[in-house]
N, C-alpha and C positions, 0 to 999 in steps of 0.2 A: 426295296432297297440296294442301293448299288454298293459293289465291293468293288474298290478301287483296286487292289491287290491282285485281282482275276486279270488285268491289263497292265501292269507294272513290270514292265520287261527288266530294268536296271536293277528294279528291288526285289526281284522275284529270288525266291530260294527253293532247293528241295533237300529236306534233312540237312540243312545248315549248309549246304552248297551253294554257291552261286548258279543259277541256272540260265539266266539270260532269255527267258523263255516266258510268255504269258502261260499263268496257269490254265487258260482255256486252249492254250496247245498240249498241255501235257494231257489235260482230259482227251483231246482228240488222238492221242497215242496210246492211250490205255486204249480206246473202244478201237481203233487201228490194230493195233496187235492183238486184241482179244478176238477179232473178227476174221484174222487170217493168221491162224494156229500153224499153217504149214510153212511161213516164214521159218528158214533154220537159222538164220545168220543177220546181223546186223553190224555194219560198219559206218563208222561215223567220220567224218573230216570235220577236225575242229574239236578239239576236246577243251580247250580254255580251262574254266577253274572247275569241271569236271561234274556240275550237276547233272546234264543231260547223261553223261556218261555212266554216272551212279545209276541215275535212272534204268538207262538200257543195258547196263549189267545186272541189275536185282530182276529184269525181265529176262534175261538171257538166264540165269539160274533158275528163276522160277520154272519156265519153259523148256529147260535143257536145251536152249539154244548157246550159238557161238556170237561173241562179240569184240570186237578190235575198234581202238579208237586212235585216230593219226592226231600230230598236232607239232608244229615246228617248237615249242617251246613247253618246257617241262614244268608246271605248275606246282606250288606246294602242297594244293589240295590232294595230289597222289600219294601223299604221304600221311594224311589224315587218318585218325581210328577207324573210320569205316571202311575208305578207301583199303586200308589195310588189310582188314578184316576180309573184304569181297576179293582180295586179289587184282585190285583195280590196276596197277603198274604192269602186271602180268598181262593185261589184254591192250596194253600203250605203246604206239610207235611213234619214237621219237623221229620227225625227220620233216621235210618239205615233199609232200606228194607230187611235185612237178621236178623232183631233183634227187635227191638221196633215197626215198622211201617209196617212191615211184614203182620200181619194180614188186616190192612187198604188196602193195594195194592192187596192182593187175594181176598178180598171183592169187591174191583171196577171190578176186572178182571172178577169175576163170575156173576157179576149183568147184569141179561138179558136186564135190561132197556137200558144199554150204549152202548146195540151193534149195528151195529160191532164196534170195537175199535181198535185203533192204540196204541201199546205201543213203545215208543221211548227209547231205551236204549242207555243212554249215560251218566252213572254213572262212578264211581272209578275203578269197574272191570266188563266191559264189557261182557267178556266171561262167567263169573259166572252168572251175572244178566241174560242174554240171555239164558242160559241152564237152568236156575231154573225156569225163569216164563214163557218161550214159552209153555211147557204143560198145562199150566193155560187157553190158550188163546183157545177162541171157534172158531169153524171152521167160517172161512169168515173173523175173526179178522185178525188184520197188525202188523206186528212187523218190527222195523228199527232199524239200530245201525248205531251209529258215528264212526269216527276214523278206517273207515273198510281199512285194509289193514296195517294198524299200532299198534293201541292197540287191536284192533280186526281182526284176520286172516280169511282167508278160512275156516281152518281146525275147528276154533271154533263154526262152525254151524254143524259139523259131530254127536254129540250128539243129536240132534234134527231134523237134516235133514229130516226125514223119517215125521215129523209132517207138513213140510214146502214146501211152492213152492216160488221160487225167482219169483219177479214182477218186472217191470219197469228196466230191464236190458238195455234195448237198450236205455232208456235215461241216464240212470247214465254210461253208455259206450261212449256216445256222448262228455263228459266233464270230466275234472278230477275234480272229486267229492269223498268224504269221507262217502257218505250215501249210505246204500243197503237196499233194503225193501223185504220183503216176506209176504206172504199170509198163514194161518193156513187153511190147507188141511180138507176140511169134514172127517168124522171118517171113512167113506168106502172107501176113497181113500187112508186110512192107513193100511186096510186089506191086 
């Protein structure tokens, strides 16, 4: 039996929040994070309606991690009961990562206490965000992108592909999903 909600991008929710992810992608995130307990921090570009932010913040609380999310718009979901209970607004940075909040994002990406770090690229211009911030990741940090093959094409990796190693490909290939993952290569691998 097919379950249409598993691949319902615009109708998907997580705990009542619009998540704009396939449920298949959420399952991948659960597996990815479980297999990489060394990740200390998740930084999300693109809070939107806070569904993935709530998911990531819950993981951060459960795993004693750090979580930050950036968006140009402060949506009302930040004031919903669960958001308030989890303190989501305290992990939210309002601003454009290319203008007024860029310094804060770069500060987080450079902080050695937050390593290894996962940067989740899901803002308004995924190719630009990916290409601009991957060079600031430290070796063994991770980056992931949502809307792979739709808003983010395989060719969008090319400007920084020498810095990255694809990871989790087998798992992503087992199901229809819109998320892809990479690990920042050690500097010696780039020579």
